[in-house]
C-alpha positions in Angstrom: 24.7 8.4 13.5 21.3 9.1 14.8 20.0 9.6 11.3 21.3 6.1 10.1 19.7 4.5 13.2 16.3 6.1 12.6 16.3 5.3 9.0 17.3 1.7 9.4 14.6 1.2 12.1 11.9 2.6 9.7 13.3 0.4 6.9 13.2 -2.7 9.2 9.6 -2.2 10.1 8.4 -1.4 6.6 5.7 -3.5 5.0 2.3 -3.0 3.2 0.4 -2.7 6.5 -1.0 0.5 7.9 0.3 1.1 11.5 -1.1 3.1 14.3 1.3 5.8 15.6 1.4 5.9 19.3 4.5 7.8 20.1 7.1 10.2 18.6 9.3 7.2 17.5 6.6 5.8 15.4 6.3 9.0 13.3 7.8 8.5 9.9 11.0 10.6 9.6 9.5 12.5 6.6 6.8 14.1 8.8 8.7 14.6 12.0 9.2 18.3 11.3 5.5 18.8 11.4 4.0 20.1 14.6 2.1 17.0 16.0 0.2 16.8 19.3 0.1 13.1 19.6 -1.5 13.3 23.1 -4.4 15.4 21.7 -5.0 13.2 18.6 -7.7 10.6 18.7 -6.2 8.4 16.0 -2.9 8.6 14.0 -2.2 6.2 11.1 0.8 6.0 8.8 0.2 4.7 5.3 3.2 3.0 3.5 4.3 3.5 0.0 3.1 1.1 -2.6 6.3 -0.6 -3.3 7.6 -4.1 -2.9 9.7 -4.8 0.3 12.5 -5.9 -1.9 12.6 -2.4 -3.7 12.8 -0.4 -0.4 16.1 0.9 0.8 17.1 2.4 4.2 17.6 5.9 2.7 14.0 6.1 1.2 11.0 7.8 2.7 8.8 4.8 3.0 5.5 6.2 3.9 3.1 8.2 1.6 0.7 9.5 4.2 0.2 10.4 7.9 -3.4 10.6 8.9 -4.0 12.6 12.1 -7.6 12.6 13.5 -8.1 15.4 16.1 -11.1 16.6 18.0 -12.3 18.9 15.2 -10.3 18.1 12.0 -8.5 15.4 10.0 -5.0 16.4 8.9 -3.6 14.5 6.0 0.2 14.9 5.4 1.2 13.4 2.0 4.7 12.8 0.6 5.2 14.9 -2.6 8.0 15.9 -5.0 11.0 17.7 -3.4 9.8 21.2 -4.4 7.3 21.2 -1.5 8.3 21.1 2.2 11.9 19.9 1.7 13.3 17.7 4.4 17.0 16.5 5.1 16.1 13.4 3.2 15.2 15.1 -0.1 11.5 14.5 -0.2 8.7 16.8 0.9 5.1 16.7 2.0 1.8 18.6 1.5 -0.7 19.2 4.2 -4.5 19.1 3.9 -6.9 19.7 6.7 -10.5 18.7 6.7 -12.8 20.1 9.4 -15.1 17.3 10.6 -18.3 19.3 10.5 -17.7 19.9 6.7 -17.5 16.1 5.7 -20.1 15.5 3.1 -19.0 12.0 1.9 -16.6 9.3 3.0 -16.0 6.6 0.4 -13.7 3.6 1.1 -13.1 1.1 -1.8 -11.0 -2.0 -1.9 -10.5 -4.1 -5.1 -8.2 -6.9 -4.5 -5.0 -5.2 -3.0 -5.9 -1.7 -4.2 -7.6 0.5 -1.5 -8.7 4.0 -1.8 -10.2 6.4 0.8 -11.9 9.6 -0.4 -13.2 12.2 1.8 -15.3 15.0 0.1 -16.4 18.2 1.9 -19.4 20.5 1.7 -17.0 23.1 0.3 -16.3 20.8 -2.7 -12.8 19.9 -1.7 -11.5 16.3 -1.6 -8.8 14.2 0.0 -7.8 10.9 -1.5 -5.5 8.3 0.2 -4.4 5.1 -1.6 -3.4 2.1 0.4 -2.9 -1.6 0.3 -6.3 -3.3 0.6 -4.8 -5.9 2.9 -4.6 -3.2 5.6 -8.2 -2.2 5.5 -8.9 -2.9 9.2 -7.3 0.4 10.4 -9.1 2.4 7.6 -12.4 0.9 8.6 -11.7 2.2 12.1 -10.8 5.6 10.7 -14.0 5.7 8.6 -16.1 4.9 11.7 -14.5 7.7 13.7 -15.2 10.1 10.8 -18.7 9.0 10.5 -19.4 9.5 14.2 -17.8 12.9 14.1 -19.4 14.1 11.0 -22.9 12.8 12.1 -22.8 14.6 15.5 -24.8 17.5 14.0 -28.8 17.0 13.8 -30.0 15.7 10.4 -31.3 18.2 7.9 -35.0 18.1 7.1 -34.3 15.8 4.1 -32.0 13.7 6.3 -34.7 13.5 8.9 -37.3 12.3 6.4 -34.9 9.8 5.0 -34.1 8.5 8.5 -37.8 8.2 9.5 -38.5 6.3 6.2 -35.5 4.0 6.8 -36.5 3.2 10.4 -40.0 2.3 9.2 -38.5 0.0 6.5 -36.4 -2.1 8.7 -37.4 -5.8 8.7 -35.7 -8.9 9.8 -35.3 -10.3 6.3 -34.2 -7.1 4.6 -31.0 -8.8 3.1 -32.7 -11.8 1.7 -32.9 -10.3 -1.8 -29.1 -10.2 -2.0 -28.8 -13.8 -3.3 -25.8 -16.1 -3.1 -23.5 -13.9 -5.0 -23.8 -10.9 -2.8 -23.5 -12.4 0.7 -20.2 -10.7 1.1 -22.1 -7.3 1.2 -24.1 -8.5 4.2 -20.8 -9.6 5.7 -19.4 -6.2 5.1 -22.4 -4.7 6.8 -22.2 -7.0 9.8 -18.6 -6.3 10.3 -19.3 -2.6 10.7 -22.5 -2.9 12.6 -20.8 -5.3 15.0 -18.4 -2.7 16.3 -21.0 -0.4 17.9 -22.0 1.4 14.9 -25.8 1.1 15.7 -26.6 0.4 12.1 -29.8 -1.3 10.7 -30.5 -2.4 7.2 -33.0 -0.2 5.5 -33.0 -1.9 2.0 -31.0 -4.3 0.0 -31.0 -5.7 -3.6 -28.9 -8.4 -5.3 -27.2 -8.0 -8.7 -29.3 -8.0 -11.9 -28.5 -8.2 -15.7 -29.5 -5.0 -17.3 -31.2 -4.2 -20.7 -30.2 -1.0 -22.4 -32.9 1.6 -23.3 -33.3 2.6 -26.9 -35.5 2.0 -29.9 -34.9 1.5 -33.6 -31.3 1.1 -35.0 -29.6 2.7 -32.0 -31.4 0.4 -29.7 -30.5 -2.7 -31.7 -26.9 -1.7 -31.7 -26.8 -1.1 -28.0 -28.5 -4.4 -27.4 -26.0 -6.3 -29.7 -23.1 -4.7 -27.9 -24.5 -5.7 -24.5 -25.1 -9.3 -25.6 -21.3 -9.5 -26.2 -20.5 -7.5 -23.1 -23.6 -7.6 -20.7 -24.3 -5.0 -18.2 -24.9 -5.9 -14.6 -26.2 -3.8 -11.7 -24.3 -4.8 -8.7 -26.0 -5.6 -5.4 -26.0 -3.2 -2.4 -27.0 -2.8 1.1 -28.5 0.5 2.4 -28.2 1.0 6.0 -28.8 3.8 8.5 -28.2 4.9 12.1 -26.2 7.3 14.2 -27.0 10.2 11.9 -25.7 8.8 8.6 -26.6 6.7 5.6 -24.2 4.0 4.7 -24.2 2.0 1.4 -22.2 -1.3 1.2 -21.7 -2.3 -2.4 -19.1 -2.7 -5.2 -16.6 -0.3 -6.6 -18.7 0.3 -9.7 -22.4 0.2 -9.4 -22.8 -0.9 -13.0 -20.2 -3.2 -14.6 -19.7 -4.6 -18.1 -18.5 -8.0 -19.1 -18.5 -11.3 -17.2 -15.3 -11.0 -15.1 -16.1 -11.8 -11.5 -16.6 -8.8 -9.3 -14.8 -9.1 -6.0 -14.4 -5.4 -4.9 -15.9 -3.8 -1.7 -17.2 -0.3 -1.2 -18.5 1.6 1.7 -20.1 4.9 1.3 -21.0 7.1 4.3 -23.2 10.2 3.9 -24.0 12.2 7.0 -27.7 13.1 7.1 -27.0 16.6 8.4 -25.3 17.5 5.1 -28.2 16.6 2.8 -29.9 19.4 1.1 -31.8 17.5 -1.6 -32.9 14.0 -2.5 -34.2 13.1 -5.9 -35.0 10.1 -8.0 -35.6 9.5 -11.7 -35.5 6.9 -14.4 -32.1 5.8 -15.5 -31.6 7.1 -19.1 -29.3 4.2 -19.9 -31.1 1.0 -18.7 -34.5 -0.3 -18.4 -35.9 -1.2 -14.9 -33.5 1.1 -12.9 -33.8 4.5 -11.3 -31.0 6.9 -10.3 -31.1 8.3 -6.7 -29.4 11.6 -6.2 -28.0 12.5 -2.8 -27.1 16.2 -2.8 -25.1 18.3 -0.3 -24.0 21.9 -0.8 -21.2 21.1 -3.3 -21.3 17.3 -3.7 -23.7 15.1 -5.5 -23.6 11.3 -5.0 -25.7 8.9 -7.2 -27.0 5.5 -6.5 -28.4 3.2 -9.2 -31.1 0.8 -7.9 -33.7 -1.5 -9.5 -37.0 0.5 -9.8 -39.0 -2.3 -8.0 -36.5 -2.6 -5.2 -36.9 -1.7 -1.5 -34.4 1.0 -2.0 -36.5 2.7 -4.7 -39.5 2.4 -2.5 -37.7 3.9 0.4 -36.6 6.9 -1.6 -40.0 7.3 -3.2 -41.6 7.5 0.3 -39.5 10.6 0.9 -39.7 12.3 -2.5 -43.4 11.5 -3.2 -44.7 11.9 -6.7 -42.5 14.9 -7.5 -39.5 12.7 -7.1 -37.7 15.6 -5.2 -37.3 16.4 -1.6 -35.5 19.6 -0.6 -34.2 20.9 2.8 -36.2 23.7 4.2 
């Protein structure tokens, strides 16, 4: 009888929202066999399955993930096929643990109702959590906590140089280059900066139509293709503070076609993990450069206009060689 009561309760509360777990009764039944110390956890979130409410039934395991943020690690429990840790309800779950000091990149992207949180480590491993984009507020809170924990270490030599250049670049009108179409990016930044993140805008650029590189016949073919499906470099806001670089932009930095872009991306790179920073011409498009942010096992690239504040910021660190390495 207890099983039926618990299952019905979970079913009654099910929806697309992410809920905070505050006590044992809030833990989805799939994960109740796991040794959880809720008193020691800083934040625990349960992420529902991506199914319509009308398709859910009381006997289903209705949550895909349980995210447990502790003092030193993030534990992610994920629903799997029955051949993993089998429970009385027929499903199972897998466990991934991410030491907070090994976080190299945190990337949160929402495109309409599809949200995806990705955490990459300096060892090369990755954890991905899909969620309903309407529930982003709790994920934003988690990303902030991960940023604070991962940025507790002092910056590397490259990270320190980037931070110094960023602080020197801060001006009151840094976001004026965004233009009307990308004001949402400034709003994304202000939403995060308004909750005690101690962030300042280092550089920003608006969206731009791109021209493909190439000469001769190949160049002509590329230009004709782009006349039918133009390429656009989306806008971005580069910000820094509290030991991390944050980039607010879109899901794809370069898009093709004319469909309106409404996605939102937040990228966090702890400055203590940077081992190399480089910049070079984009081989695909004129007037753009590619910035490489390197850690031990992860490389993140940013595409920015070559005449933008972001390009000047990075060039101030790399110098004429285009490369800065940790010493």
